[in-house]
ZAFI-110197 format. One line per field, with one value per atom (N, C-alpha, C, O): residue number from 1; residue in one letter; chain; atom name; z, y, x. Coordinates in pm, whole numbers. Each point is the difference from the previous one (the first is absolute). Last residue first. Layout:
! ZAFI-110197
n = (NUM / ...);
res = (A / ...);
chain = (A / ...);
atom = (CA / ...);
c3 = (Z / ...);
c2 = (Y / ...);
c1 = (X / ...);
! end
This chain:
! ZAFI-110197
n = (118 / 118 / 118 / 118 / 117 / 117 / 117 / 117 / 116 / 116 / 116 / 116 / 115 / 115 / 115 / 115 / 114 / 114 / 114 / 114 / 113 / 113 / 113 / 113 / 112 / 112 / 112 / 112 / 111 / 111 / 111 / 111 / 110 / 110 / 110 / 110 / 109 / 109 / 109 / 109 / 108 / 108 / 108 / 108 / 107 / 107 / 107 / 107 / 106 / 106 / 106 / 106 / 105 / 105 / 105 / 105 / 104 / 104 / 104 / 104 / 103 / 103 / 103 / 103 / 102 / 102 / 102 / 102 / 101 / 101 / 101 / 101 / 100 / 100 / 100 / 100 / 99 / 99 / 99 / 99 / 98 / 98 / 98 / 98 / 97 / 97 / 97 / 97 / 96 / 96 / 96 / 96 / 95 / 95 / 95 / 95 / 94 / 94 / 94 / 94 / 93 / 93 / 93 / 93 / 92 / 92 / 92 / 92 / 91 / 91 / 91 / 91 / 90 / 90 / 90 / 90 / 89 / 89 / 89 / 89 / 88 / 88 / 88 / 88 / 87 / 87 / 87 / 87 / 86 / 86 / 86 / 86 / 85 / 85 / 85 / 85 / 84 / 84 / 84 / 84 / 83 / 83 / 83 / 83 / 82 / 82 / 82 / 82 / 81 / 81 / 81 / 81 / 80 / 80 / 80 / 80 / 79 / 79 / 79 / 79 / 78 / 78 / 78 / 78 / 77 / 77 / 77 / 77 / 76 / 76 / 76 / 76 / 75 / 75 / 75 / 75 / 74 / 74 / 74 / 74 / 73 / 73 / 73 / 73 / 72 / 72 / 72 / 72 / 71 / 71 / 71 / 71 / 70 / 70 / 70 / 70 / 69 / 69 / 69 / 69 / 68 / 68 / 68 / 68 / 67 / 67 / 67 / 67 / 66 / 66 / 66 / 66 / 65 / 65 / 65 / 65 / 64 / 64 / 64 / 64 / 63 / 63 / 63 / 63 / 62 / 62 / 62 / 62 / 61 / 61 / 61 / 61 / 60 / 60 / 60 / 60 / 59 / 59 / 59 / 59 / 58 / 58 / 58 / 58 / 57 / 57 / 57 / 57 / 56 / 56 / 56 / 56 / 55 / 55 / 55 / 55 / 54 / 54 / 54 / 54 / 53 / 53 / 53 / 53 / 52 / 52 / 52 / 52 / 51 / 51 / 51 / 51 / 50 / 50 / 50 / 50 / 49 / 49 / 49 / 49 / 48 / 48 / 48 / 48 / 47 / 47 / 47 / 47 / 46 / 46 / 46 / 46 / 45 / 45 / 45 / 45 / 44 / 44 / 44 / 44 / 43 / 43 / 43 / 43 / 42 / 42 / 42 / 42 / 41 / 41 / 41 / 41 / 40 / 40 / 40 / 40 / 39 / 39 / 39 / 39 / 38 / 38 / 38 / 38 / 37 / 37 / 37 / 37 / 36 / 36 / 36 / 36 / 35 / 35 / 35 / 35 / 34 / 34 / 34 / 34 / 33 / 33 / 33 / 33 / 32 / 32 / 32 / 32 / 31 / 31 / 31 / 31 / 30 / 30 / 30 / 30 / 29 / 29 / 29 / 29 / 28 / 28 / 28 / 28 / 27 / 27 / 27 / 27 / 26 / 26 / 26 / 26 / 25 / 25 / 25 / 25 / 24 / 24 / 24 / 24 / 23 / 23 / 23 / 23 / 22 / 22 / 22 / 22 / 21 / 21 / 21 / 21 / 20 / 20 / 20 / 20 / 19 / 19 / 19 / 19 / 18 / 18 / 18 / 18 / 17 / 17 / 17 / 17 / 16 / 16 / 16 / 16 / 15 / 15 / 15 / 15 / 14 / 14 / 14 / 14 / 13 / 13 / 13 / 13 / 12 / 12 / 12 / 12 / 11 / 11 / 11 / 11 / 10 / 10 / 10 / 10 / 9 / 9 / 9 / 9 / 8 / 8 / 8 / 8 / 7 / 7 / 7 / 7 / 6 / 6 / 6 / 6 / 5 / 5 / 5 / 5 / 4 / 4 / 4 / 4 / 3 / 3 / 3 / 3 / 2 / 2 / 2 / 2 / 1 / 1 / 1 / 1);
res = (F / F / F / F / S / S / S / S / L / L / L / L / V / V / V / V / V / V / V / V / D / D / D / D / Q / Q / Q / Q / Q / Q / Q / Q / A / A / A / A / M / M / M / M / L / L / L / L / E / E / E / E / A / A / A / A / M / M / M / M / Q / Q / Q / Q / A / A / A / A / T / T / T / T / D / D / D / D / L / L / L / L / V / V / V / V / E / E / E / E / V / V / V / V / P / P / P / P / V / V / V / V / L / L / L / L / L / L / L / L / D / D / D / D / V / V / V / V / E / E / E / E / N / N / N / N / L / L / L / L / G / G / G / G / R / R / R / R / Q / Q / Q / Q / A / A / A / A / L / L / L / L / S / S / S / S / A / A / A / A / Q / Q / Q / Q / D / D / D / D / V / V / V / V / Y / Y / Y / Y / L / L / L / L / K / K / K / K / E / E / E / E / V / V / V / V / D / D / D / D / Y / Y / Y / Y / G / G / G / G / E / E / E / E / L / L / L / L / A / A / A / A / R / R / R / R / Y / Y / Y / Y / S / S / S / S / P / P / P / P / S / S / S / S / F / F / F / F / N / N / N / N / K / K / K / K / I / I / I / I / G / G / G / G / I / I / I / I / D / D / D / D / K / K / K / K / T / T / T / T / Q / Q / Q / Q / Q / Q / Q / Q / G / G / G / G / K / K / K / K / V / V / V / V / L / L / L / L / E / E / E / E / Y / Y / Y / Y / V / V / V / V / G / G / G / G / D / D / D / D / D / D / D / D / M / M / M / M / F / F / F / F / V / V / V / V / L / L / L / L / S / S / S / S / V / V / V / V / D / D / D / D / Q / Q / Q / Q / D / D / D / D / L / L / L / L / T / T / T / T / A / A / A / A / T / T / T / T / I / I / I / I / L / L / L / L / V / V / V / V / V / V / V / V / E / E / E / E / L / L / L / L / S / S / S / S / E / E / E / E / L / L / L / L / A / A / A / A / Y / Y / Y / Y / I / I / I / I / T / T / T / T / G / G / G / G / Y / Y / Y / Y / P / P / P / P / A / A / A / A / K / K / K / K / R / R / R / R / N / N / N / N / I / I / I / I / F / F / F / F / M / M / M / M / F / F / F / F / K / K / K / K / K / K / K / K / M / M / M / M);
chain = (A / A / A / A / A / A / A / A / A / A / A / A / A / A / A / A / A / A / A / A / A / A / A / A / A / A / A / A / A / A / A / A / A / A / A / A / A / A / A / A / A / A / A / A / A / A / A / A / A / A / A / A / A / A / A / A / A / A / A / A / A / A / A / A / A / A / A / A / A / A / A / A / A / A / A / A / A / A / A / A / A / A / A / A / A / A / A / A / A / A / A / A / A / A / A / A / A / A / A / A / A / A / A / A / A / A / A / A / A / A / A / A / A / A / A / A / A / A / A / A / A / A / A / A / A / A / A / A / A / A / A / A / A / A / A / A / A / A / A / A / A / A / A / A / A / A / A / A / A / A / A / A / A / A / A / A / A / A / A / A / A / A / A / A / A / A / A / A / A / A / A / A / A / A / A / A / A / A / A / A / A / A / A / A / A / A / A / A / A / A / A / A / A / A / A / A / A / A / A / A / A / A / A / A / A / A / A / A / A / A / A / A / A / A / A / A / A / A / A / A / A / A / A / A / A / A / A / A / A / A / A / A / A / A / A / A / A / A / A / A / A / A / A / A / A / A / A / A / A / A / A / A / A / A / A / A / A / A / A / A / A / A / A / A / A / A / A / A / A / A / A / A / A / A / A / A / A / A / A / A / A / A / A / A / A / A / A / A / A / A / A / A / A / A / A / A / A / A / A / A / A / A / A / A / A / A / A / A / A / A / A / A / A / A / A / A / A / A / A / A / A / A / A / A / A / A / A / A / A / A / A / A / A / A / A / A / A / A / A / A / A / A / A / A / A / A / A / A / A / A / A / A / A / A / A / A / A / A / A / A / A / A / A / A / A / A / A / A / A / A / A / A / A / A / A / A / A / A / A / A / A / A / A / A / A / A / A / A / A / A / A / A / A / A / A / A / A / A / A / A / A / A / A / A / A / A / A / A / A / A / A / A / A / A / A / A / A / A / A / A / A / A / A / A / A / A / A / A / A / A / A / A / A / A / A / A / A / A / A / A / A / A / A / A / A / A / A / A / A / A / A / A / A / A / A / A / A / A / A / A / A / A / A / A / A / A / A / A / A / A / A / A);
atom = (N / CA / C / O / N / CA / C / O / N / CA / C / O / N / CA / C / O / N / CA / C / O / N / CA / C / O / N / CA / C / O / N / CA / C / O / N / CA / C / O / N / CA / C / O / N / CA / C / O / N / CA / C / O / N / CA / C / O / N / CA / C / O / N / CA / C / O / N / CA / C / O / N / CA / C / O / N / CA / C / O / N / CA / C / O / N / CA / C / O / N / CA / C / O / N / CA / C / O / N / CA / C / O / N / CA / C / O / N / CA / C / O / N / CA / C / O / N / CA / C / O / N / CA / C / O / N / CA / C / O / N / CA / C / O / N / CA / C / O / N / CA / C / O / N / CA / C / O / N / CA / C / O / N / CA / C / O / N / CA / C / O / N / CA / C / O / N / CA / C / O / N / CA / C / O / N / CA / C / O / N / CA / C / O / N / CA / C / O / N / CA / C / O / N / CA / C / O / N / CA / C / O / N / CA / C / O / N / CA / C / O / N / CA / C / O / N / CA / C / O / N / CA / C / O / N / CA / C / O / N / CA / C / O / N / CA / C / O / N / CA / C / O / N / CA / C / O / N / CA / C / O / N / CA / C / O / N / CA / C / O / N / CA / C / O / N / CA / C / O / N / CA / C / O / N / CA / C / O / N / CA / C / O / N / CA / C / O / N / CA / C / O / N / CA / C / O / N / CA / C / O / N / CA / C / O / N / CA / C / O / N / CA / C / O / N / CA / C / O / N / CA / C / O / N / CA / C / O / N / CA / C / O / N / CA / C / O / N / CA / C / O / N / CA / C / O / N / CA / C / O / N / CA / C / O / N / CA / C / O / N / CA / C / O / N / CA / C / O / N / CA / C / O / N / CA / C / O / N / CA / C / O / N / CA / C / O / N / CA / C / O / N / CA / C / O / N / CA / C / O / N / CA / C / O / N / CA / C / O / N / CA / C / O / N / CA / C / O / N / CA / C / O / N / CA / C / O / N / CA / C / O / N / CA / C / O / N / CA / C / O / N / CA / C / O / N / CA / C / O / N / CA / C / O / N / CA / C / O / N / CA / C / O / N / CA / C / O / N / CA / C / O / N / CA / C / O / N / CA / C / O / N / CA / C / O / N / CA / C / O / N / CA / C / O / N / CA / C / O / N / CA / C / O / N / CA / C / O / N / CA / C / O / N / CA / C / O / N / CA / C / O / N / CA / C / O / N / CA / C / O);
c3 = (651 / 111 / -8 / 85 / -285 / -11 / 127 / 111 / -415 / 132 / -20 / -83 / -190 / -13 / 141 / 76 / -359 / 127 / -29 / -73 / -291 / 101 / 134 / 73 / -583 / 115 / 90 / 5 / -409 / -34 / 120 / -12 / 17 / -13 / -29 / 24 / -13 / 135 / -5 / 85 / -494 / 62 / 139 / 36 / -261 / -67 / 63 / 22 / 124 / 45 / -61 / 67 / -213 / 138 / 53 / 67 / -493 / -3 / 140 / 20 / -59 / -54 / -3 / 34 / 103 / 95 / -50 / 77 / -275 / 28 / 89 / 34 / -48 / -42 / 29 / 100 / -156 / 42 / -60 / -121 / 259 / -103 / 54 / 106 / 16 / 39 / -125 / -104 / 297 / -111 / 51 / 79 / 264 / -69 / -117 / -2 / 285 / 19 / -88 / -41 / -80 / 83 / -3 / -99 / -162 / 139 / 93 / 119 / -586 / 13 / 141 / 35 / -164 / 13 / 20 / 70 / 88 / -113 / 16 / 98 / 206 / -25 / -130 / -52 / 324 / -89 / -31 / -27 / 279 / 81 / -86 / 49 / -237 / 107 / 84 / 64 / -403 / -57 / 109 / -5 / 130 / -45 / -45 / 43 / 65 / 121 / -35 / 66 / -414 / 59 / 123 / 23 / -236 / -83 / 63 / 1 / 256 / -43 / -71 / 56 / -25 / 61 / -63 / -120 / 190 / -70 / 77 / 123 / -183 / 73 / -82 / -116 / 121 / -42 / 89 / 104 / -46 / -118 / -51 / -95 / 484 / 4 / -111 / 19 / 122 / -106 / 14 / -42 / 293 / 66 / -97 / 42 / -175 / 52 / 75 / 23 / -176 / -113 / 44 / -53 / 357 / -18 / -112 / 9 / 146 / 27 / -26 / 3 / -31 / -109 / 15 / -99 / 433 / -110 / -121 / -83 / 477 / 9 / -113 / -33 / 117 / -91 / 5 / -92 / 399 / -139 / -97 / -92 / 586 / -50 / -147 / -57 / 438 / -130 / -55 / -42 / 574 / -110 / -128 / 1 / 401 / -45 / -117 / -88 / 327 / 84 / -35 / 86 / -287 / 79 / 83 / 71 / -365 / 91 / 83 / 103 / -446 / 113 / 103 / 120 / -564 / 126 / 124 / 113 / -685 / 107 / 133 / 27 / -587 / 131 / 104 / 3 / -509 / 73 / 134 / 45 / -415 / 10 / 94 / 19 / 6 / -51 / 26 / 110 / 21 / -110 / -53 / -94 / 446 / 41 / -105 / 32 / -93 / 54 / 46 / 13 / -161 / -111 / 48 / -64 / 354 / -14 / -115 / 1 / 111 / 46 / -4 / 22 / -335 / 98 / 44 / -84 / -113 / -34 / 115 / 110 / -309 / 72 / -48 / -118 / 123 / -57 / 89 / 123 / -239 / 93 / -70 / -106 / 79 / -70 / 107 / 108 / -141 / 72 / -95 / -87 / 148 / -108 / 63 / 42 / 239 / -46 / -111 / -14 / 315 / -141 / -45 / -71 / 494 / 5 / -140 / -15 / 89 / 36 / 13 / 1 / -87 / -116 / 32 / -85 / 434 / -93 / -122 / -47 / 356 / 59 / -96 / -20 / -105 / -6 / 58 / -55 / 87 / -141 / -11 / -71 / 490 / -33 / -146 / -31 / 180 / 68 / -34 / -23 / -138 / -66 / 62 / -71 / 276 / -128 / -72 / -54 / 448 / 29 / -129 / -14 / -20 / 35 / 29 / -41 / -46 / -118 / 29 / -79 / 442 / -107 / -117 / -43 / 476 / -29 / -120 / -38 / 121 / 51 / -34 / -69 / -26 / 89 / 58 / 105 / -597 / 134 / 82 / -54 / -406 / 53 / 143 / 67 / -267 / -18 / 71 / 98 / -256 / 98 / -37 / -68 / -157 / -13 / 88 / -14 / -227 / 91 / -27 / -110 / 20 / -42 / 107 / 115 / -305 / 113 / -52 / -96 / -71 / -35 / 128 / 84 / -259 / 108 / -56 / -68 / -106 / -43 / 113 / 40 / -9 / 0 / -48 / 12 / -62 / 14 / -10 / -90);
c2 = (437 / -87 / -128 / -89 / 638 / -139 / -76 / 48 / 424 / -64 / -148 / -69 / 580 / -142 / -54 / 51 / 407 / -66 / -146 / -67 / 353 / 105 / -59 / 61 / -270 / 0 / 121 / 53 / -204 / 73 / 17 / 68 / -325 / 142 / 85 / 121 / -597 / 55 / 151 / 74 / -310 / 8 / 62 / 84 / -175 / 109 / 21 / 113 / -477 / 126 / 119 / 100 / -529 / 21 / 132 / 73 / -215 / 40 / 30 / 95 / -267 / 135 / 52 / 116 / -568 / 96 / 144 / 89 / -418 / -22 / 115 / 90 / -288 / 104 / -39 / -65 / -126 / -36 / 102 / 24 / -20 / 40 / -29 / 50 / -311 / 98 / 43 / -66 / -233 / 53 / 109 / 86 / -473 / 114 / 44 / -27 / -350 / 9 / 103 / -18 / -255 / 107 / 7 / -35 / -245 / -46 / 97 / -30 / 112 / -97 / -56 / -60 / 370 / 61 / -100 / 30 / -199 / 85 / 45 / -36 / -196 / 29 / 77 / 60 / -206 / -102 / 18 / -98 / 389 / -92 / -107 / -74 / 424 / -54 / -103 / -85 / 327 / -96 / -67 / -121 / 472 / -119 / -108 / -115 / 528 / -68 / -126 / -103 / 389 / -75 / -77 / -113 / 404 / -116 / -86 / -123 / 432 / 8 / -130 / -109 / 323 / -99 / 15 / 19 / 272 / -24 / -103 / -6 / 257 / -99 / -37 / -38 / 382 / 8 / -91 / 41 / 52 / -85 / -3 / -71 / 238 / -29 / -101 / -121 / 298 / 72 / -11 / 90 / -334 / 123 / 90 / 94 / -519 / 65 / 129 / 81 / -365 / 69 / 75 / 107 / -396 / 133 / 80 / 122 / -594 / 105 / 141 / 96 / -502 / -2 / 111 / 41 / -130 / 78 / 1 / 91 / -356 / 139 / 86 / 102 / -564 / 21 / 142 / 40 / -166 / 23 / 14 / 81 / -186 / 124 / 27 / 97 / -516 / 31 / 125 / -5 / -135 / 10 / 40 / 90 / -374 / 138 / -1 / -86 / -300 / 68 / 146 / 79 / -451 / 98 / 88 / 90 / -435 / -65 / 99 / -38 / 189 / -65 / -56 / 15 / 215 / 53 / -67 / 38 / -66 / -69 / 44 / -28 / 200 / -1 / -64 / 23 / 62 / -127 / -5 / -108 / 477 / -77 / -119 / -53 / 525 / -138 / -72 / 4 / 458 / -20 / -143 / -27 / 187 / 41 / -32 / -18 / -38 / -116 / 36 / -89 / 414 / -66 / -121 / -41 / 297 / 50 / -64 / -1 / -52 / -105 / 45 / -81 / 371 / -86 / -110 / -53 / 417 / -35 / -78 / -8 / 275 / -119 / -33 / -23 / 474 / -71 / -117 / 11 / 367 / -100 / -84 / -58 / 572 / -107 / -95 / 42 / 390 / -102 / -103 / -54 / 571 / -85 / -101 / 37 / 187 / 26 / -98 / -104 / 163 / 41 / 44 / 99 / -310 / 145 / 59 / 113 / -580 / 56 / 152 / 66 / -309 / -4 / 60 / 65 / -115 / 105 / 5 / 108 / -455 / 130 / 113 / 92 / -526 / 16 / 134 / 65 / -177 / 17 / 25 / 92 / -208 / 139 / 30 / 109 / -554 / 89 / 147 / 76 / -401 / -14 / 94 / 63 / -92 / 69 / -4 / 101 / -349 / 144 / 80 / 100 / -563 / 32 / 149 / 60 / -215 / -18 / 37 / 70 / -56 / 97 / -12 / 100 / -361 / 72 / 94 / 64 / -555 / 138 / 67 / -58 / -388 / -1 / 138 / 13 / -108 / -52 / -7 / -21 / 191 / 31 / -43 / 60 / 103 / -117 / 26 / 74 / 359 / -109 / -115 / 19 / 420 / -72 / -125 / -80 / 490 / -114 / -87 / -53 / 588 / -108 / -108 / 23 / 421 / -87 / -116 / -66 / 596 / -134 / -73 / 50 / 410 / -80 / -135 / -67 / 593 / -135 / -70 / 41 / 371 / -35 / -144 / -83 / 507 / -143 / -24 / 50);
c1 = (543 / -36 / 80 / -15 / 15 / 46 / -35 / 22 / -176 / 9 / 37 / -59 / 31 / 37 / 20 / 83 / -310 / 28 / 33 / -73 / 5 / 13 / 44 / 77 / 35 / -89 / 25 / 111 / 138 / -122 / -94 / -101 / 513 / 33 / -124 / 2 / -30 / 18 / 27 / -48 / 26 / -131 / 9 / -83 / 484 / -72 / -138 / -42 / 299 / 61 / -73 / -23 / -101 / -43 / 54 / -72 / 212 / -142 / -51 / -75 / 511 / -7 / -143 / -26 / 101 / 56 / -11 / -37 / -324 / 141 / 51 / -76 / -443 / 93 / 144 / 28 / -578 / 135 / 97 / 1 / -542 / 94 / 139 / 37 / -520 / 101 / 78 / -6 / -470 / 80 / 95 / -40 / -102 / -61 / 88 / 120 / -2 / -145 / -69 / -114 / 591 / -54 / -151 / -63 / 385 / -2 / -73 / -18 / 110 / -108 / -12 / -101 / 458 / -133 / -113 / -96 / 572 / -36 / -144 / -66 / 527 / -141 / -17 / 94 / 313 / -54 / -147 / -70 / 380 / -80 / -67 / -85 / 354 / 84 / -73 / 62 / -299 / 95 / 85 / 23 / -320 / -73 / 98 / -8 / 192 / -48 / -78 / 14 / 132 / 112 / -45 / 45 / -360 / 35 / 109 / -11 / -354 / 139 / 39 / -9 / -495 / 88 / 138 / 15 / -523 / 125 / 83 / -4 / -521 / 78 / 123 / -11 / -426 / 140 / 83 / 51 / -521 / 18 / 143 / 31 / -400 / 143 / 26 / -15 / -424 / 72 / 152 / 73 / -409 / 45 / 77 / 67 / -225 / -120 / 31 / -90 / 440 / -62 / -126 / -30 / 261 / 60 / -65 / -14 / -64 / -98 / 54 / -76 / 342 / -98 / -103 / -61 / 387 / 55 / -94 / 6 / -86 / -48 / 54 / -60 / 194 / -113 / -58 / -72 / 429 / 41 / -117 / 9 / 11 / -58 / 34 / -49 / 12 / 57 / -68 / -115 / 180 / -94 / 73 / 84 / 144 / -19 / -97 / 7 / 209 / -98 / -24 / -38 / 311 / 73 / -94 / 44 / -208 / 95 / 82 / 55 / -367 / -68 / 98 / -20 / 84 / 53 / -62 / 32 / 67 / -71 / 59 / 117 / -140 / 66 / -91 / -121 / 65 / -7 / 70 / 38 / 119 / -125 / 17 / 110 / 176 / 4 / -132 / -54 / 206 / -95 / -6 / -74 / 373 / -135 / -105 / -117 / 598 / -73 / -141 / -84 / 404 / -70 / -79 / -97 / 388 / -138 / -75 / -123 / 598 / -92 / -146 / -90 / 364 / 68 / -100 / -72 / -212 / 138 / 63 / -56 / -423 / 44 / 141 / 24 / -391 / 114 / 36 / 0 / -424 / 49 / 106 / -24 / -258 / 71 / 54 / 39 / -429 / 76 / 60 / -68 / -173 / 49 / 97 / 110 / -527 / 136 / 35 / -64 / -353 / 6 / 138 / 14 / -162 / 18 / 21 / 47 / -82 / -131 / 6 / -103 / 503 / -89 / -136 / -60 / 372 / 43 / -91 / -34 / -36 / -35 / 35 / -80 / 210 / -145 / -45 / -89 / 546 / -38 / -150 / -42 / 211 / 34 / -36 / -47 / -9 / -94 / 25 / -94 / 396 / -131 / -102 / -78 / 498 / 8 / -134 / -46 / 90 / -5 / 4 / -71 / 132 / -138 / -16 / -99 / 535 / -85 / -145 / -63 / 388 / 23 / -98 / -57 / 127 / -125 / 12 / -98 / 354 / 7 / -133 / -84 / 115 / 116 / 28 / 63 / -291 / -30 / 128 / 108 / -114 / -133 / -27 / -84 / 571 / -86 / -134 / -4 / 273 / 9 / -93 / -101 / 145 / 127 / 8 / 93 / -433 / -3 / 122 / 17 / -180 / 88 / -1 / 37 / -349 / 30 / 82 / -39 / -101 / 48 / 35 / 74 / -381 / 58 / 43 / -76 / -71 / 34 / 73 / 109 / -493 / 142 / 17 / -91 / -294 / 25 / 152 / 67);
! end
């Protein structure tokens, strides 16, 4: 088993990065790999509660993050600085996460076999 870390850096809508990342995470998890998911930069917006996408004509896939536990994806991390820069905190997010500072995030990344950024 390899340790895979997926880093989501893009806003959830306007590009395909966030949705593609979610799909790759689910595929990797079904292959019984150790999966971690990190949200930083504008990627933290993927987890914000109450998103409304009807007016932009795109399906809101953010609630899908609640299903990750069913795929044994339980290691969700958020960059502390990214949250703070966007005026967000843990209570604004859909799912439980571990908030890490820069040093903690670097240490976690160093422990991975594969790191993919979206």
